[in-house]
Z-matrix of the N, CA and C atoms (Angstrom, degrees):
N
C 1 1.427
C 2 1.483 1 112.33
N 3 1.405 2 119.51 1 -28.76
C 4 1.450 3 120.06 2 -174.08
C 5 1.540 4 110.50 3 -64.45
N 6 1.373 5 117.18 4 -30.44
C 7 1.461 6 118.19 5 -177.13
C 8 1.552 7 113.10 6 -58.30
N 9 1.316 8 116.28 7 -28.14
C 10 1.456 9 119.36 8 -177.43
C 11 1.522 10 112.45 9 -72.44
N 12 1.344 11 117.34 10 -11.05
C 13 1.480 12 119.62 11 -179.68
C 14 1.529 13 110.03 12 -74.95
N 15 1.319 14 116.67 13 -27.16
C 16 1.486 15 120.50 14 -178.98
C 17 1.481 16 114.35 15 -120.72
N 18 1.357 17 118.38 16 7.65
C 19 1.419 18 124.29 17 -169.92
C 20 1.530 19 114.21 18 -61.30
N 21 1.274 20 117.96 19 -24.25
C 22 1.509 21 122.20 20 -176.52
C 23 1.495 22 113.51 21 -103.95
N 24 1.338 23 119.05 22 7.03
C 25 1.480 24 120.40 23 179.71
C 26 1.500 25 111.34 24 -80.87
N 27 1.286 26 121.00 25 -23.84
C 28 1.432 27 126.18 26 175.60
C 29 1.468 28 112.64 27 -144.43
N 30 1.316 29 117.70 28 176.77
C 31 1.490 30 124.90 29 171.51
C 32 1.537 31 106.35 30 -88.29
N 33 1.349 32 117.69 31 116.87
C 34 1.438 33 122.72 32 -173.07
C 35 1.501 34 111.59 33 -107.47
N 36 1.405 35 115.86 34 144.13
C 37 1.416 36 122.77 35 167.11
C 38 1.539 37 105.52 36 -112.35
N 39 1.324 38 116.60 37 126.14
C 40 1.463 39 119.84 38 177.63
C 41 1.526 40 108.47 39 -83.94
N 42 1.303 41 116.32 40 106.02
C 43 1.464 42 121.53 41 -171.54
C 44 1.498 43 112.35 42 -110.59
N 45 1.347 44 114.98 43 128.63
C 46 1.489 45 122.04 44 164.61
C 47 1.546 46 103.98 45 -107.88
N 48 1.277 47 118.15 46 92.42
C 49 1.453 48 120.38 47 -171.46
C 50 1.479 49 113.98 48 -90.32
N 51 1.302 50 119.10 49 174.27
C 52 1.456 51 123.17 50 -176.71
C 53 1.542 52 109.55 51 -63.14
N 54 1.323 53 117.68 52 -25.45
C 55 1.446 54 120.09 53 -179.78
C 56 1.549 55 113.32 54 -62.30
N 57 1.271 56 116.26 55 -20.22
C 58 1.473 57 122.83 56 179.15
C 59 1.545 58 111.75 57 -82.18
N 60 1.334 59 118.43 58 -15.26
C 61 1.495 60 117.71 59 -170.52
C 62 1.549 61 109.24 60 -133.02
N 63 1.271 62 119.08 61 31.56
C 64 1.451 63 124.93 62 178.55
C 65 1.528 64 110.98 63 -135.71
N 66 1.363 65 113.83 64 169.43
C 67 1.453 66 120.46 65 170.11
C 68 1.586 67 113.43 66 60.30
N 69 1.320 68 112.61 67 40.54
C 70 1.451 69 120.39 68 176.97
C 71 1.478 70 116.88 69 78.85
N 72 1.366 71 116.42 70 7.91
C 73 1.493 72 118.76 71 179.31
C 74 1.527 73 110.96 72 -79.99
N 75 1.418 74 117.98 73 -19.11
C 76 1.410 75 118.76 74 178.41
C 77 1.526 76 112.11 75 89.52
N 78 1.337 77 116.43 76 160.96
C 79 1.434 78 120.34 77 178.60
C 80 1.527 79 110.41 78 -77.42
N 81 1.295 80 116.08 79 167.73
C 82 1.484 81 120.17 80 175.87
C 83 1.509 82 111.18 81 -57.16
N 84 1.307 83 115.47 82 -40.57
C 85 1.486 84 119.73 83 -177.44
C 86 1.564 85 109.14 84 -66.64
N 87 1.294 86 118.02 85 -43.80
C 88 1.442 87 122.63 86 178.00
C 89 1.524 88 115.73 87 -67.38
N 90 1.309 89 115.25 88 -21.21
C 91 1.456 90 120.47 89 177.71
C 92 1.554 91 109.14 90 -75.53
N 93 1.311 92 119.33 91 -22.10
C 94 1.472 93 122.93 92 -171.90
C 95 1.555 94 109.33 93 -73.61
N 96 1.358 95 117.20 94 147.10
C 97 1.487 96 120.70 95 175.12
C 98 1.491 97 113.23 96 -79.57
N 99 1.277 98 114.18 97 166.56
C 100 1.521 99 118.39 98 173.58
C 101 1.488 100 112.98 99 94.64
N 102 1.338 101 111.11 100 -173.86
C 103 1.516 102 119.20 101 175.03
C 104 1.511 103 110.09 102 -77.91
N 105 1.329 104 114.94 103 -176.91
C 106 1.486 105 118.22 104 -175.11
C 107 1.457 106 113.02 105 -59.04
N 108 1.396 107 118.91 106 -41.71
C 109 1.394 108 120.16 107 178.85
C 110 1.542 109 113.93 108 -65.22
N 111 1.370 110 114.31 109 -41.38
C 112 1.430 111 116.37 110 177.38
C 113 1.486 112 115.92 111 -67.26
N 114 1.318 113 116.83 112 -31.71
C 115 1.454 114 122.67 113 176.25
C 116 1.498 115 109.54 114 -62.23
N 117 1.387 116 117.48 115 -46.20
C 118 1.423 117 118.74 116 -179.09
C 119 1.531 118 112.55 117 -69.74
N 120 1.363 119 114.69 118 -35.20
C 121 1.495 120 118.08 119 178.31
C 122 1.498 121 109.73 120 -68.60
N 123 1.351 122 120.16 121 -39.25
C 124 1.436 123 122.18 122 175.13
C 125 1.504 124 112.67 123 -58.23
N 126 1.310 125 116.63 124 -40.83
C 127 1.479 126 122.57 125 -178.84
C 128 1.507 127 107.54 126 -67.65
N 129 1.288 128 118.54 127 -46.67
C 130 1.467 129 120.18 128 177.40
C 131 1.507 130 113.00 129 -59.52
N 132 1.332 131 115.91 130 -43.07
C 133 1.472 132 119.72 131 178.06
C 134 1.525 133 111.07 132 -61.83
N 135 1.350 134 114.97 133 -45.89
C 136 1.441 135 122.00 134 -177.29
C 137 1.536 136 113.02 135 -61.94
N 138 1.331 137 115.57 136 -48.95
C 139 1.473 138 119.25 137 -176.46
C 140 1.550 139 110.08 138 -68.50
N 141 1.346 140 115.91 139 -38.08
C 142 1.492 141 115.92 140 179.62
C 143 1.484 142 113.06 141 -69.40
N 144 1.347 143 115.04 142 -34.83
C 145 1.481 144 120.41 143 175.82
C 146 1.551 145 108.17 144 -63.99
N 147 1.308 146 116.45 145 -42.17
C 148 1.529 147 121.51 146 179.37
C 149 1.547 148 109.15 147 -60.78
N 150 1.312 149 118.76 148 -36.05
C 151 1.434 150 121.77 149 -177.64
C 152 1.549 151 109.69 150 -70.18
N 153 1.351 152 117.30 151 -26.43
C 154 1.447 153 118.99 152 -178.75
C 155 1.528 154 113.85 153 -94.88
N 156 1.249 155 116.60 154 -6.57
C 157 1.476 156 125.27 155 179.34
C 158 1.531 157 108.60 156 -79.68
N 159 1.369 158 118.57 157 136.29
C 160 1.441 159 119.69 158 173.57
C 161 1.500 160 112.54 159 -50.05
N 162 1.366 161 116.54 160 140.40
C 163 1.463 162 119.71 161 179.93
C 164 1.522 163 108.97 162 120.14
N 165 1.343 164 116.38 163 148.72
C 166 1.451 165 122.57 164 177.73
C 167 1.465 166 109.18 165 -77.05
N 168 1.372 167 119.39 166 157.62
C 169 1.384 168 123.77 167 -169.05
C 170 1.518 169 110.67 168 -112.37
N 171 1.371 170 115.28 169 146.92
C 172 1.488 171 119.18 170 176.15
C 173 1.499 172 106.30 171 -150.99
N 174 1.339 173 117.31 172 118.49
C 175 1.430 174 125.61 173 173.64
C 176 1.526 175 110.04 174 -104.94
N 177 1.333 176 115.66 175 151.16
C 178 1.436 177 122.67 176 174.27
C 179 1.476 178 110.27 177 -92.71
N 180 1.335 179 119.19 178 147.66
C 181 1.443 180 123.05 179 -176.02
C 182 1.557 181 113.50 180 -54.23
N 183 1.309 182 114.23 181 134.89
C 184 1.416 183 119.77 182 -177.00
C 185 1.530 184 116.28 183 98.04
N 186 1.355 185 114.95 184 -27.44
C 187 1.466 186 117.65 185 179.10
C 188 1.533 187 112.80 186 -64.61
N 189 1.333 188 116.50 187 -28.15
C 190 1.451 189 120.31 188 -173.76
C 191 1.525 190 112.25 189 -77.47
N 192 1.359 191 117.38 190 -7.42
C 193 1.468 192 119.11 191 178.34
C 194 1.541 193 109.89 192 -118.78
N 195 1.312 194 118.20 193 6.45
C 196 1.463 195 123.43 194 178.42
C 197 1.523 196 111.28 195 58.20
N 198 1.352 197 113.85 196 61.46
C 199 1.470 198 117.13 197 175.52
C 200 1.511 199 111.93 198 -64.00
N 201 1.315 200 116.94 199 140.59
C 202 1.472 201 119.86 200 172.51
C 203 1.492 202 115.49 201 -72.51
N 204 1.349 203 113.71 202 -42.66
C 205 1.488 204 119.46 203 -178.03
C 206 1.540 205 109.36 204 -89.90
N 207 1.307 206 113.74 205 150.98
C 208 1.487 207 118.46 206 177.17
C 209 1.530 208 108.93 207 -68.56
N 210 1.329 209 113.13 208 158.42
C 211 1.479 210 121.06 209 -177.23
C 212 1.540 211 110.08 210 -65.08
N 213 1.333 212 114.50 211 141.45
C 214 1.457 213 122.02 212 179.10
C 215 1.540 214 108.32 213 -138.24
N 216 1.299 215 117.86 214 119.03
C 217 1.438 216 120.36 215 -178.29
C 218 1.528 217 115.47 216 -63.65
N 219 1.333 218 115.86 217 -11.98
C 220 1.483 219 120.08 218 176.99
C 221 1.523 220 113.06 219 -87.63
N 222 1.345 221 118.58 220 -6.51
C 223 1.440 222 123.42 221 -175.40
C 224 1.525 223 109.86 222 -128.29
N 225 1.333 224 114.84 223 154.42
C 226 1.444 225 119.81 224 174.52
C 227 1.525 226 112.59 225 -75.78
N 228 1.266 227 117.82 226 167.58
C 229 1.540 228 120.35 227 171.10
C 230 1.499 229 107.23 228 -63.07
N 231 1.279 230 115.22 229 147.18
C 232 1.492 231 123.32 230 -178.50
C 233 1.505 232 110.16 231 -77.31
N 234 1.326 233 117.59 232 68.55
C 235 1.474 234 120.47 233 -176.24
C 236 1.492 235 112.18 234 -64.22
N 237 1.362 236 118.35 235 -24.87
C 238 1.457 237 118.14 236 -179.56
C 239 1.528 238 112.97 237 -61.71
N 240 1.326 239 116.43 238 -17.63
C 241 1.458 240 117.78 239 179.42
C 242 1.476 241 111.67 240 -64.93
N 243 1.297 242 119.96 241 -20.51
C 244 1.459 243 122.75 242 -179.39
C 245 1.500 244 112.38 243 -68.70
N 246 1.332 245 118.13 244 -7.24
C 247 1.414 246 121.16 245 170.59
C 248 1.541 247 113.47 246 -76.31
N 249 1.318 248 115.08 247 -2.51
C 250 1.438 249 120.36 248 -177.14
C 251 1.550 250 109.46 249 -122.12
N 252 1.357 251 114.43 250 138.64
C 253 1.469 252 121.77 251 -169.99
C 254 1.537 253 114.54 252 -53.00
N 255 1.344 254 117.31 253 -49.23
C 256 1.481 255 114.90 254 -175.85
C 257 1.492 256 114.17 255 -55.94
N 258 1.345 257 116.49 256 -33.33
C 259 1.451 258 120.76 257 -178.36
C 260 1.548 259 112.19 258 -83.79
N 261 1.301 260 118.00 259 -45.35
C 262 1.453 261 121.08 260 175.88
C 263 1.521 262 110.26 261 -62.15
N 264 1.362 263 116.37 262 -36.23
C 265 1.416 264 120.98 263 -179.70
C 266 1.540 265 112.05 264 -67.74
N 267 1.320 266 116.01 265 -39.53
C 268 1.474 267 115.12 266 175.99
C 269 1.480 268 113.94 267 -68.73
N 270 1.360 269 118.22 268 -37.91
C 271 1.454 270 120.02 269 174.35
C 272 1.493 271 111.99 270 -60.97
N 273 1.374 272 118.00 271 -39.73
C 274 1.395 273 120.35 272 177.08
C 275 1.512 274 112.17 273 -64.27
N 276 1.392 275 116.31 274 -36.54
C 277 1.447 276 120.72 275 179.00
C 278 1.545 277 110.28 276 -65.03
N 279 1.332 278 116.62 277 -44.69
C 280 1.504 279 120.67 278 178.82
C 281 1.475 280 108.25 279 -60.09
N 282 1.347 281 118.76 280 -43.16
C 283 1.437 282 120.79 281 178.01
C 284 1.490 283 112.71 282 -59.49
N 285 1.360 284 117.33 283 -41.95
C 286 1.442 285 123.00 284 -178.27
C 287 1.522 286 108.79 285 -68.72
N 288 1.346 287 119.53 286 -41.17
C 289 1.467 288 122.52 287 178.52
C 290 1.540 289 110.38 288 -64.01
N 291 1.347 290 117.30 289 -40.62
C 292 1.472 291 119.44 290 177.49
C 293 1.554 292 109.45 291 -58.87
N 294 1.342 293 115.55 292 -42.29
C 295 1.465 294 119.81 293 -179.38
C 296 1.531 295 110.97 294 -64.19
N 297 1.394 296 117.66 295 -44.38
C 298 1.439 297 121.12 296 178.08
C 299 1.485 298 112.07 297 -63.19
N 300 1.344 299 115.41 298 -39.89
C 301 1.484 300 117.81 299 176.15
C 302 1.489 301 113.57 300 -58.32
N 303 1.284 302 116.68 301 -41.21
C 304 1.485 303 120.34 302 179.52
C 305 1.508 304 111.55 303 -67.79
N 306 1.387 305 114.89 304 -36.26
C 307 1.430 306 121.41 305 -171.22
C 308 1.570 307 112.34 306 -81.99
N 309 1.242 308 115.85 307 -24.30
C 310 1.522 309 121.08 308 -168.52
C 311 1.536 310 109.99 309 -111.44
N 312 1.330 311 117.93 310 99.85
C 313 1.494 312 121.57 311 177.60
C 314 1.495 313 114.96 312 -53.11
N 315 1.319 314 117.65 313 -31.02
C 316 1.486 315 120.80 314 -177.63
C 317 1.528 316 112.09 315 -61.51
N 318 1.332 317 116.63 316 -21.73
C 319 1.485 318 119.88 317 -177.70
C 320 1.529 319 112.12 318 -85.59
N 321 1.355 320 118.54 319 -9.58
C 322 1.460 321 115.50 320 -177.89
C 323 1.539 322 115.33 321 -142.81
N 324 1.339 323 118.95 322 -19.49
C 325 1.433 324 119.42 323 -174.22
C 326 1.506 325 114.56 324 -62.35
N 327 1.353 326 117.13 325 -42.28
C 328 1.473 327 121.13 326 -174.83
C 329 1.524 328 111.86 327 -118.16
N 330 1.354 329 116.55 328 44.73
C 331 1.433 330 120.61 329 179.85
C 332 1.512 331 111.86 330 -57.52
N 333 1.339 332 117.19 331 -31.73
C 334 1.447 333 121.93 332 -173.55
C 335 1.521 334 115.76 333 -105.14
N 336 1.374 335 113.88 334 19.84
C 337 1.462 336 121.06 335 -178.73
C 338 1.484 337 113.25 336 -134.99
N 339 1.271 338 119.22 337 140.29
C 340 1.484 339 121.06 338 178.83
C 341 1.460 340 110.90 339 -66.96
N 342 1.319 341 122.47 340 -14.72
C 343 1.435 342 123.29 341 177.77
C 344 1.510 343 112.26 342 -68.17
N 345 1.352 344 117.21 343 -18.85
C 346 1.451 345 121.37 344 -177.63
C 347 1.485 346 116.06 345 -92.49
N 348 1.409 347 117.28 346 1.18
C 349 1.464 348 121.17 347 -173.33
C 350 1.523 349 107.44 348 -143.70
N 351 1.309 350 117.47 349 138.98
C 352 1.465 351 123.03 350 172.34
C 353 1.482 352 110.44 351 -147.66
N 354 1.321 353 115.88 352 125.72
C 355 1.436 354 120.33 353 176.67
C 356 1.541 355 108.86 354 -67.93
N 357 1.334 356 116.30 355 139.15
C 358 1.449 357 121.56 356 164.48
C 359 1.488 358 110.04 357 -98.03
N 360 1.382 359 116.88 358 -47.23
C 361 1.471 360 120.54 359 177.93
C 362 1.516 361 106.10 360 -153.27
N 363 1.303 362 116.57 361 121.55
C 364 1.436 363 121.88 362 178.23
C 365 1.558 364 110.98 363 -123.99
N 366 1.318 365 115.57 364 12.44
C 367 1.462 366 119.44 365 -171.49
C 368 1.495 367 114.64 366 -121.74
N 369 1.308 368 122.12 367 9.05
C 370 1.472 369 123.12 368 -175.79
C 371 1.548 370 106.64 369 -89.47
N 372 1.326 371 115.54 370 71.14
C 373 1.429 372 120.06 371 179.30
C 374 1.492 373 113.53 372 -72.73
N 375 1.349 374 117.55 373 -20.92
C 376 1.472 375 122.18 374 179.72
C 377 1.527 376 110.35 375 -66.41
N 378 1.377 377 116.12 376 -37.65
C 379 1.455 378 118.34 377 -179.46
C 380 1.492 379 113.25 378 -103.68
N 381 1.359 380 115.86 379 -8.15
C 382 1.513 381 118.87 380 -177.68
C 383 1.493 382 110.24 381 61.63
N 384 1.348 383 116.25 382 41.87
C 385 1.497 384 120.71 383 177.50
C 386 1.569 385 107.86 384 -117.66
N 387 1.272 386 116.21 385 133.80
C 388 1.486 387 118.13 386 171.35
C 389 1.535 388 109.74 387 -132.80
N 390 1.280 389 116.41 388 155.63
C 391 1.482 390 123.40 389 -175.34
C 392 1.534 391 109.69 390 -144.31
N 393 1.308 392 115.63 391 144.68
C 394 1.466 393 118.52 392 178.24
C 395 1.521 394 107.84 393 -155.47
N 396 1.326 395 113.76 394 167.69
C 397 1.456 396 123.10 395 177.10
C 398 1.496 397 109.91 396 -109.24
N 399 1.343 398 119.91 397 138.95
C 400 1.415 399 125.98 398 167.10
C 401 1.501 400 107.76 399 -108.38
N 402 1.333 401 118.32 400 130.05
C 403 1.441 402 122.49 401 -172.58
C 404 1.495 403 112.93 402 -131.17
N 405 1.322 404 117.20 403 149.30
C 406 1.482 405 124.51 404 172.12
C 407 1.557 406 106.48 405 -141.58
N 408 1.361 407 116.84 406 84.92
C 409 1.435 408 118.17 407 -177.71
C 410 1.501 409 115.25 408 -54.66
N 411 1.316 410 117.44 409 -33.20
C 412 1.495 411 117.91 410 -178.53
C 413 1.539 412 113.06 411 -70.37
N 414 1.366 413 115.43 412 -17.88
C 415 1.454 414 118.34 413 178.39
C 416 1.542 415 112.42 414 -92.97
N 417 1.296 416 117.60 415 -0.09
C 418 1.452 417 118.70 416 178.14
C 419 1.538 418 111.17 417 102.71
N 420 1.377 419 117.46 418 154.53
C 421 1.392 420 122.21 419 -174.87
C 422 1.580 421 110.76 420 -68.44
N 423 1.310 422 117.17 421 -22.59
C 424 1.497 423 118.39 422 -178.59
C 425 1.514 424 109.39 423 -77.14
N 426 1.323 425 118.79 424 -0.72
C 427 1.469 426 122.29 425 177.37
C 428 1.551 427 113.09 426 -88.31
N 429 1.338 428 116.43 427 -14.07
C 430 1.493 429 121.37 428 -178.34
C 431 1.506 430 111.38 429 -64.21
N 432 1.328 431 114.77 430 140.32
C 433 1.511 432 119.82 431 -177.41
C 434 1.527 433 107.70 432 -127.63
N 435 1.319 434 112.03 433 143.63
C 436 1.505 435 119.69 434 173.90
C 437 1.521 436 106.52 435 -107.62
N 438 1.334 437 112.65 436 127.80
C 439 1.530 438 119.90 437 177.55
C 440 1.491 439 109.67 438 -114.09
N 441 1.331 440 115.03 439 129.24
C 442 1.435 441 121.47 440 177.70
C 443 1.529 442 108.92 441 -126.51
N 444 1.354 443 118.08 442 131.92
C 445 1.384 444 124.91 443 -177.07
C 446 1.578 445 109.56 444 -124.08
N 447 1.329 446 113.49 445 125.40
C 448 1.451 447 119.43 446 171.19
C 449 1.497 448 108.75 447 -109.51
N 450 1.324 449 118.13 448 109.06
C 451 1.458 450 124.93 449 -171.39
C 452 1.495 451 113.27 450 -93.37
N 453 1.307 452 118.52 451 16.48
C 454 1.527 453 120.55 452 177.05
C 455 1.498 454 109.40 453 -126.57
N 456 1.345 455 117.39 454 159.40
C 457 1.437 456 122.22 455 179.53
C 458 1.541 457 112.93 456 -78.08
N 459 1.326 458 115.95 457 10.84
C 460 1.474 459 125.31 458 -178.67
C 461 1.516 460 110.77 459 -93.53
N 462 1.327 461 116.94 460 130.57
C 463 1.486 462 117.27 461 174.33
C 464 1.527 463 107.87 462 -77.10
N 465 1.329 464 115.61 463 131.03
C 466 1.437 465 121.06 464 179.23
C 467 1.528 466 109.04 465 -98.20
N 468 1.285 467 114.34 466 97.99
C 469 1.525 468 120.71 467 -173.37
C 470 1.598 469 107.99 468 -76.81
N 471 1.340 470 111.70 469 139.51
C 472 1.516 471 119.92 470 176.38
C 473 1.493 472 111.61 471 45.71
N 474 1.312 473 115.47 472 49.55
C 475 1.457 474 122.36 473 177.52
C 476 1.520 475 110.40 474 -77.10
N 477 1.343 476 114.39 475 137.25
C 478 1.442 477 119.42 476 -174.70
C 479 1.536 478 110.31 477 -105.94
N 480 1.373 479 118.42 478 126.88
C 481 1.404 480 124.36 479 179.14
C 482 1.498 481 110.22 480 -125.73
N 483 1.324 482 117.81 481 128.07
C 484 1.447 483 122.72 482 175.58
C 485 1.495 484 111.26 483 -68.11
N 486 1.303 485 119.23 484 140.20
C 487 1.492 486 125.05 485 179.84
C 488 1.460 487 112.26 486 -135.19
N 489 1.315 488 121.49 487 149.36
C 490 1.439 489 126.42 488 -170.41
C 491 1.488 490 117.64 489 -75.37
N 492 1.360 491 116.27 490 -22.45
C 493 1.445 492 119.08 491 -174.89
C 494 1.505 493 113.39 492 -136.47
N 495 1.352 494 115.90 493 161.50
C 496 1.427 495 124.40 494 175.38
C 497 1.527 496 110.21 495 -83.94
N 498 1.335 497 117.98 496 137.51
C 499 1.444 498 119.45 497 178.25
C 500 1.536 499 113.79 498 137.98
N 501 1.317 500 113.58 499 -166.34
C 502 1.464 501 120.35 500 -177.87
C 503 1.484 502 112.09 501 -93.21
N 504 1.306 503 118.35 502 138.34
C 505 1.456 504 126.96 503 176.94
C 506 1.524 505 112.78 504 -114.10
N 507 1.272 506 119.34 505 93.48
C 508 1.467 507 121.32 506 -179.31
C 509 1.562 508 110.70 507 -73.72
N 510 1.333 509 115.47 508 141.13
C 511 1.472 510 120.76 509 176.28
C 512 1.521 511 106.95 510 -83.78
N 513 1.293 512 116.39 511 121.43
C 514 1.472 513 122.62 512 178.61
C 515 1.560 514 110.84 513 -103.81
N 516 1.314 515 118.80 514 -12.11
C 517 1.465 516 118.70 515 174.66
C 518 1.570 517 108.37 516 -158.24
N 519 1.316 518 114.06 517 141.84
C 520 1.453 519 121.52 518 177.04
C 521 1.572 520 107.32 519 -145.72
N 522 1.331 521 117.08 520 111.65
C 523 1.435 522 121.27 521 -177.92
C 524 1.483 523 111.90 522 -65.90
N 525 1.325 524 117.31 523 -15.51
C 526 1.486 525 120.72 524 179.58
C 527 1.580 526 111.15 525 -95.52
N 528 1.248 527 114.79 526 16.53
C 529 1.491 528 119.64 527 177.35
C 530 1.581 529 107.90 528 -65.66
N 531 1.330 530 114.66 529 141.65
C 532 1.446 531 117.14 530 -178.28
C 533 1.513 532 114.19 531 -62.86
N 534 1.295 533 119.79 532 -24.51
C 535 1.438 534 123.71 533 -178.59
C 536 1.506 535 108.05 534 -70.58
N 537 1.350 536 120.35 535 -19.35
C 538 1.427 537 124.07 536 179.57
C 539 1.559 538 110.86 537 -96.81
N 540 1.329 539 115.72 538 -6.80
C 541 1.445 540 122.39 539 -176.73
C 542 1.526 541 112.82 540 104.16
N 543 1.313 542 116.15 541 11.31
C 544 1.495 543 121.12 542 -177.60
C 545 1.542 544 110.73 543 -85.11
N 546 1.326 545 112.53 544 -174.15
C 547 1.474 546 120.38 545 -175.78
C 548 1.470 547 113.32 546 -82.85
N 549 1.362 548 119.64 547 -20.35
C 550 1.434 549 121.86 548 -176.79
C 551 1.497 550 114.55 549 69.98
N 552 1.348 551 115.75 550 20.05
C 553 1.492 552 118.19 551 -174.17
C 554 1.530 553 111.97 552 -64.33
N 555 1.334 554 118.94 553 -35.48
C 556 1.453 555 120.24 554 -173.97
C 557 1.524 556 109.56 555 -71.53
N 558 1.323 557 116.71 556 116.71
C 559 1.486 558 122.09 557 -173.25
C 560 1.532 559 110.14 558 -91.19
N 561 1.306 560 118.90 559 -36.55
C 562 1.407 561 120.70 560 -174.91
C 563 1.541 562 112.64 561 -82.23
N 564 1.327 563 113.69 562 149.02
C 565 1.464 564 120.12 563 176.25
C 566 1.583 565 112.31 564 -108.62
N 567 1.370 566 114.76 565 -20.01
C 568 1.453 567 120.03 566 176.41
C 569 1.540 568 107.45 567 -137.95
N 570 1.322 569 115.03 568 135.66
C 571 1.440 570 120.85 569 179.91
C 572 1.497 571 110.42 570 -121.62
N 573 1.359 572 117.04 571 127.24
C 574 1.439 573 124.05 572 -179.53
C 575 1.532 574 111.64 573 -90.62
N 576 1.325 575 116.28 574 137.45
C 577 1.444 576 119.31 575 -179.04
C 578 1.499 577 111.69 576 -77.01
N 579 1.353 578 114.73 577 155.20
C 580 1.487 579 117.25 578 170.60
C 581 1.494 580 109.50 579 -118.71
N 582 1.293 581 118.22 580 173.03
C 583 1.460 582 121.68 581 -170.12
C 584 1.552 583 111.70 582 -90.68
N 585 1.294 584 119.09 583 10.94
C 586 1.458 585 120.39 584 176.64
C 587 1.528 586 108.15 585 -87.86
N 588 1.349 587 112.09 586 114.85
C 589 1.466 588 117.22 587 -176.22
C 590 1.501 589 114.38 588 -68.79
N 591 1.368 590 112.99 589 153.81
C 592 1.513 591 119.65 590 177.01
C 593 1.476 592 108.92 591 -159.66
N 594 1.320 593 119.35 592 149.97
C 595 1.411 594 124.80 593 178.00
C 596 1.527 595 116.70 594 53.49
N 597 1.318 596 113.02 595 32.24
C 598 1.436 597 118.71 596 178.02
C 599 1.495 598 114.22 597 85.80
N 600 1.331 599 119.44 598 -0.49
C 601 1.452 600 123.75 599 179.88
C 602 1.524 601 108.02 600 -107.75
N 603 1.356 602 113.62 601 155.72
C 604 1.477 603 118.73 602 -177.29
C 605 1.530 604 113.26 603 -80.92
N 606 1.339 605 116.91 604 -12.97
C 607 1.470 606 121.80 605 -178.52
C 608 1.494 607 111.98 606 -121.81
N 609 1.343 608 115.91 607 163.14
C 610 1.436 609 122.71 608 -176.96
C 611 1.517 610 112.23 609 -141.59
N 612 1.339 611 114.02 610 148.72
C 613 1.467 612 120.72 611 167.22
C 614 1.511 613 107.17 612 -111.91
N 615 1.346 614 114.60 613 142.12
C 616 1.491 615 118.15 614 172.46
C 617 1.540 616 108.42 615 -122.34
N 618 1.327 617 115.02 616 121.72
C 619 1.475 618 120.54 617 -176.72
C 620 1.454 619 111.78 618 -149.99
N 621 1.311 620 118.93 619 160.81
C 622 1.471 621 124.88 620 177.33
C 623 1.528 622 104.80 621 -89.79
N 624 1.312 623 114.67 622 122.71
C 625 1.489 624 119.54 623 -178.19
C 626 1.521 625 108.45 624 -88.61
N 627 1.276 626 118.73 625 123.08
C 628 1.501 627 121.30 626 176.31
C 629 1.522 628 110.81 627 -62.18
N 630 1.379 629 117.37 628 160.42
C 631 1.432 630 118.70 629 178.98
C 632 1.539 631 113.15 630 -78.10
N 633 1.324 632 116.05 631 138.31
C 634 1.434 633 123.07 632 175.45
C 635 1.566 634 109.46 633 50.82
N 636 1.339 635 114.31 634 60.21
C 637 1.423 636 118.90 635 -171.50
C 638 1.573 637 112.36 636 -140.43
N 639 1.306 638 113.87 637 151.14
C 640 1.447 639 121.62 638 171.17
C 641 1.540 640 107.44 639 -114.97
N 642 1.371 641 115.82 640 131.35
C 643 1.458 642 120.89 641 178.47
C 644 1.527 643 106.93 642 -117.22
N 645 1.370 644 112.37 643 144.43
C 646 1.496 645 115.92 644 172.27
C 647 1.527 646 105.29 645 -125.99
N 648 1.335 647 118.39 646 127.94
C 649 1.430 648 125.47 647 176.38
C 650 1.514 649 110.38 648 -121.98
N 651 1.331 650 115.15 649 145.56
C 652 1.427 651 121.35 650 179.18
C 653 1.528 652 110.09 651 -88.55
N 654 1.267 653 115.59 652 129.94
C 655 1.517 654 118.99 653 178.61
C 656 1.529 655 110.40 654 -79.00
N 657 1.337 656 115.72 655 144.90
C 658 1.484 657 117.84 656 177.80
C 659 1.532 658 109.16 657 -77.73
N 660 1.366 659 112.56 658 164.52
C 661 1.485 660 120.17 659 -175.57
C 662 1.495 661 110.25 660 -73.19
N 663 1.360 662 116.83 661 -40.40
C 664 1.476 663 120.04 662 -172.23
C 665 1.511 664 114.30 663 -65.17
């Protein structure tokens, strides 16, 4: 959350450079806590959150397939890992996030303006959940996106999130999708708001948040 305090002071590139994965520092996957499944889920959550954060994106080679070993200029990328689901799943997720990034103006049009970002909740430290809106007014109200991140391996049942409008909120991305190697816990594809206000908004969504996951939902026009 601290990054949003200074996000609009300059034009930023969100960089995960080679300096982070060399000289004994370990790969991004190996830096993650938990067992092997949780490590992969943490990396999926982290990268997809990065794609929704204001700023341009830059990954270093090998990060997109979740290499176990750190990068070495004397060796090729460990392409053989793509024979295994956690690695091919992450590559597929990065591909999907790249497509969403191109398709959704809210994720890039106003990276350097406060008009393109609005916190929904940045203070739920007890559950390690945060939520925000990405917006692009020039592209129309149907371009607004709701991003929800659950940064723990705990499923948050019947979690309540305030939303700005009445209507249906379809899920357009879920880093916990089974096709990416996730648990597939999220059953719904569209969530209807109710009139019980929360987080300073007049409407609310109630949904089960998957473990170690980033969700993106499209806001209705009304």
